[in-house]
C-alpha positions, 0 to 999 in steps of 0.5 A: 478459525477460518482463513482470510485472503485480502485482495488489494485493488488499485489503478495502474498508471495506464488503466487509470487514464484509459478506463476508470472501471479497470483496476489491478487486483493482487491477492495476499497470502491466505492466513488466519490473521487478517492483518498478515494477509492485508500486509502481504497483499499491500507488499505485492501491490507495491512491488508491482507498482515499483516495477511498472513505474520504476520509481520509489513509493512513499507512505505520505501519511507516515512521512507527515506523522514523522515530521509532526513528531520531529516538530513536537520534539523541537518545540519541547527543547 
């Protein structure tokens, strides 16, 4: 099998305001597994953003899913 390398593209806070065509590209690690390369690119991108904006990032989809699960648990009780 071949190896894959996923690249995460995103707008930095300054590039988004200044130039809509400008975006940051951070590659993941070359892997046989697509998901592993995707995860490493995402982790690198999140690390870069955390350093740039000095804030903690959250996955709102995960937070919403967790909240729905908790609401279901409460309604069953």
